[in-house]
C-alpha positions in Angstrom: 35.0 34.7 -16.4 37.0 32.5 -17.9 37.4 32.2 -21.6 37.6 29.2 -24.0 41.2 29.1 -25.1 42.1 28.3 -28.9 43.3 24.8 -29.8 46.9 26.1 -29.7 46.3 28.0 -26.6 44.9 24.6 -24.9 48.1 22.8 -26.0 50.1 25.2 -24.5 48.4 25.9 -21.5 48.4 22.1 -20.8 52.2 21.9 -21.5 52.6 24.7 -19.1 50.4 23.3 -16.3 52.2 20.0 -16.7 55.7 21.6 -16.1 54.2 23.3 -13.2 52.0 20.6 -11.5 53.7 18.0 -9.2 54.0 14.8 -11.8 52.6 11.8 -10.6 55.2 9.1 -11.1 55.3 7.1 -14.2 55.3 3.8 -12.2 52.2 4.7 -10.4 50.7 5.7 -13.5 51.2 2.4 -15.3 49.8 0.6 -12.0 46.7 2.7 -12.2 44.4 2.1 -10.1 46.8 1.3 -7.1 44.2 2.0 -4.3 40.5 2.7 -4.3 39.0 5.1 -6.7 36.5 7.8 -5.9 34.1 9.1 -8.7 32.4 12.1 -7.9 28.9 12.3 -9.7 28.0 15.8 -10.5 24.1 15.0 -10.6 21.6 13.1 -8.4 20.7 9.0 -8.6 18.3 8.1 -11.1 19.6 10.4 -14.3 22.0 8.9 -16.9 25.2 10.8 -15.2 24.8 8.6 -12.3 24.1 5.6 -14.4 27.2 6.0 -16.3 29.5 6.6 -13.2 28.1 3.5 -11.6 28.4 1.4 -14.6 31.9 2.7 -15.7 33.0 2.6 -12.1 31.9 -1.1 -11.9 34.0 -2.0 -15.0 36.9 -0.4 -13.5 36.3 -2.0 -10.5 35.9 -5.5 -12.1 39.2 -4.8 -14.6 41.5 -3.8 -11.7 40.4 -5.3 -8.4 40.5 -1.8 -6.7 37.0 -0.8 -5.0 35.5 2.0 -6.8 33.0 4.5 -4.9 30.8 6.9 -6.2 30.0 9.9 -4.5 26.9 12.3 -5.7 28.3 15.8 -5.0 25.3 17.9 -6.2 24.8 21.7 -6.5 25.7 24.7 -8.3 25.1 23.0 -12.0 28.1 20.7 -11.2 30.2 23.4 -9.6 30.2 21.6 -6.1 32.0 18.4 -7.7 34.1 20.2 -9.8 35.4 22.0 -6.8 35.7 19.1 -5.3 38.0 17.5 -7.9 40.2 20.6 -7.8 40.8 20.0 -4.3 41.6 16.3 -4.4 45.0 14.7 -4.0 47.3 14.7 -6.7 47.4 10.8 -7.0 44.8 10.3 -10.0 42.4 8.3 -7.9 39.7 10.8 -7.6 37.7 11.4 -11.0 34.3 13.1 -11.6 31.8 12.8 -14.3 29.6 15.8 -15.1 27.8 17.5 -18.3 28.4 20.3 -20.4 26.9 23.1 -18.5 29.4 22.6 -15.7 32.5 23.6 -17.8 30.4 25.8 -20.2 27.0 27.2 -19.1 28.3 27.8 -15.6 30.6 30.5 -17.0 27.6 32.5 -17.7 25.4 31.4 -14.8 27.6 32.4 -11.9 29.5 35.6 -11.4 32.5 33.9 -10.0 33.7 30.3 -10.6 35.7 28.4 -7.9 37.4 26.4 -10.5 39.1 27.2 -14.4 37.3 24.9 -16.6 40.0 25.4 -19.2 43.0 24.8 -16.9 42.0 22.5 -13.6 41.0 19.3 -15.5 42.2 16.7 -17.6 39.7 15.7 -20.2 39.3 11.6 -20.1 36.3 10.4 -22.0 33.1 11.6 -23.6 29.8 9.8 -23.3 26.5 11.1 -25.1 23.7 12.1 -22.9 21.4 11.1 -25.9 19.7 13.6 -28.1 17.2 15.9 -27.2 13.8 15.5 -29.3 11.4 18.9 -29.7 7.8 17.7 -28.8 4.7 19.2 -29.8 1.5 19.0 -27.8 -1.2 17.2 -29.9 -3.2 20.0 -29.7 -1.1 22.0 -32.1 -1.5 19.5 -34.8 2.1 19.8 -35.7 4.3 17.1 -37.2 7.1 19.4 -38.4 9.2 22.6 -37.6 7.1 24.4 -40.3 3.8 23.2 -39.1 4.3 24.3 -35.5 5.9 27.6 -36.6 2.7 28.3 -38.3 0.7 27.3 -35.2 3.0 29.5 -32.9 2.2 32.5 -35.3 -1.3 32.4 -34.4 -1.5 31.3 -31.0 0.1 31.7 -27.6 2.8 29.1 -27.0 4.5 28.2 -23.8 7.7 26.3 -24.7 8.9 23.9 -21.8 12.9 24.1 -20.8 14.3 21.9 -18.3 16.5 24.5 -16.8 17.6 28.0 -17.6 20.8 28.2 -19.8 20.1 24.6 -20.9 20.3 23.3 -24.6 16.3 23.6 -24.6 16.6 27.3 -23.4 18.9 28.1 -26.1 16.9 26.2 -29.0 13.7 28.1 -27.7 15.3 31.2 -27.9 16.9 30.5 -31.4 13.3 29.5 -32.7 12.0 32.7 -31.3 14.7 34.8 -33.1 14.8 32.7 -36.3 10.7 33.1 -37.1 10.1 36.2 -35.2 8.1 34.2 -32.5 6.8 35.1 -29.3 6.8 32.0 -27.4 7.3 32.3 -23.5 10.0 29.9 -22.3 9.1 28.3 -19.1 12.1 27.1 -17.1 11.4 24.0 -14.8 13.2 22.3 -12.2 13.8 19.0 -14.1 11.9 17.2 -16.9 9.1 15.7 -14.8 7.0 18.9 -14.3 7.8 19.9 -17.7 6.4 16.8 -19.5 3.4 16.6 -17.0 2.4 20.4 -18.3 2.8 19.0 -22.1 0.9 16.0 -21.3 -2.2 17.9 -19.9 -1.9 20.7 -22.8 -0.8 23.7 -20.1 2.5 23.6 -22.5 2.2 23.7 -26.1 5.9 22.4 -27.1 9.2 21.2 -24.6 12.4 19.8 -25.3 14.2 17.2 -23.3 15.5 13.7 -23.0 14.1 11.1 -24.9 13.7 8.7 -21.8 11.6 11.2 -20.0 9.6 12.1 -23.2 8.8 8.5 -24.1 5.7 8.7 -21.9 4.3 11.5 -23.5 5.4 10.2 -26.8 3.8 6.7 -26.2 0.5 8.0 -24.9 0.0 10.2 -28.2 -0.2 13.4 -26.0 2.9 14.7 -27.7 4.6 14.3 -31.3 8.3 14.6 -31.8 8.7 17.3 -34.4 12.6 17.4 -34.8 15.9 15.8 -33.3 19.3 17.8 -32.9 21.4 15.3 -34.7 23.1 14.8 -38.0 21.3 11.6 -38.6 17.9 10.4 -37.4 17.8 8.8 -33.8 17.2 4.7 -34.3 14.6 5.2 -31.6 12.7 7.9 -33.8 13.5 7.2 -37.3 10.5 9.0 -38.4 11.5 12.2 -36.9 13.3 14.5 -39.2 16.6 16.6 -38.1 16.5 20.2 -37.9 18.9 20.1 -40.9 16.3 18.1 -42.8 14.1 20.8 -42.1 16.4 23.7 -43.4 17.8 24.6 -40.1 21.4 24.2 -40.6 23.1 26.3 -38.1 25.3 24.4 -35.8 23.3 25.4 -32.7 20.8 22.8 -33.9 23.1 19.9 -33.7 25.4 20.4 -30.5 26.3 17.3 -28.8 24.8 16.8 -25.4 27.7 15.2 -23.4 28.6 13.6 -20.0 32.2 13.6 -19.4 34.8 11.9 -17.1 37.7 14.2 -15.8 40.8 13.8 -14.0 43.0 16.5 -12.0 45.0 18.7 -14.6 48.2 17.0 -12.9 47.5 13.9 -14.0 50.0 12.5 -16.4 49.3 11.9 -20.1 49.9 7.9 -19.7 47.5 7.8 -17.3 44.8 10.0 -19.2 45.5 7.4 -21.9 45.1 4.3 -19.8 41.9 5.7 -18.1 40.8 6.9 -21.5 41.2 3.5 -23.2 39.7 1.5 -20.5 36.4 4.0 -20.5 36.2 3.0 -24.2 36.2 -0.4 -23.6 33.6 -0.3 -21.2 31.5 1.4 -23.5 31.6 -1.7 -25.9 30.4 -4.3 -23.1 27.0 -5.6 -23.2 25.8 -4.0 -20.0 26.7 -0.4 -21.0 25.1 -0.9 -24.5 22.0 -1.9 -22.8 22.2 1.3 -20.6 22.4 3.4 -23.5 19.8 1.8 -25.3 17.1 2.2 -22.5 18.3 6.0 -22.7 17.7 5.9 -26.3 21.4 6.9 -27.2 23.2 5.7 -30.2 26.6 6.6 -29.4 29.3 4.9 -27.5 32.1 6.2 -25.4 34.5 8.6 -27.2 38.3 9.0 -26.3 40.0 11.8 -24.6 41.4 13.5 -27.9 37.7 13.3 -29.3 36.4 14.9 -26.1 38.8 17.7 -26.4 38.0 18.3 -29.9 34.2 18.5 -29.2 34.8 21.0 -26.1 37.2 22.9 -28.4 35.0 23.0 -31.5 31.6 23.5 -29.9 32.3 25.3 -26.7 32.3 28.7 -28.2 29.1 28.0 -30.0 27.5 27.0 -26.5 29.1 30.2 -24.7 27.9 32.4 -27.6 24.1 31.3 -27.4 24.1 31.3 -23.8 25.4 34.8 -23.8 22.6 35.6 -25.9 20.0 34.6 -23.3 20.6 37.8 -21.4 21.0 35.7 -18.1 22.0 37.6 -15.0 24.8 35.6 -13.3 24.4 34.8 -9.4 
């Protein structure tokens, strides 16, 4: 299983990969894109990852005049798309957008990965996928973590998680450990059935995206009791963060991200050019409207910030996913 390198190790590995890999010519890099661009999206249409792929792809097409095609390459927690990018030509015209689990959680979920998250890819730009509120069913009467913990100590509780090894799974397990609870963590295939069970009272608490939870919140069937952020969400200004409620462990404010990647052979000047373009696109009215729809407060961040988040938070993700005791497939 690959391990996350230290910052010094990553820099050294990147330098070694640059020397070993065939370089794209500087003239070609400065002219990027010089032909149609392919964006591999690791998840299906309808979600934020696909929405980002198409919105940022349209911006590249508008600015460059080159055709941009989005291909949804689904499966293996983003692993199918990652393998396709690894096998793509070394010309800088194939990009990928995926989420953190492809680079982190998959190391634990799968026994053998056909790609190396640390060595095979260039980090281009990071986009927030939004903060994931923890929502308690109205029957619990809880409006805070403390009130919910009191309920969970006296009642059988089902905790809804949108996938095994997900951030929701990590938080549910950490709450069990921290407060000596015995919540049953139920893994759903996506958020729709999870929120339906909370709506009907089959589940007492669940964690997922603001957009998917909005119907449950608006109906009054559920109440957001915490958000994993360093500051309160604009869309849920009355909901306290975990830190405000005394839970200051870094696991409770991990960044939930989607990111654009290129091949590791992509030269530094091309990485910078694409990164700058993504940051510029994130400030446009169209993408600002898109992020607002998904309850996202943050704009696109450049490749340096992306690498910083990956290096600083990656070990926390891996540590907590390893604690879940998942048997790799």
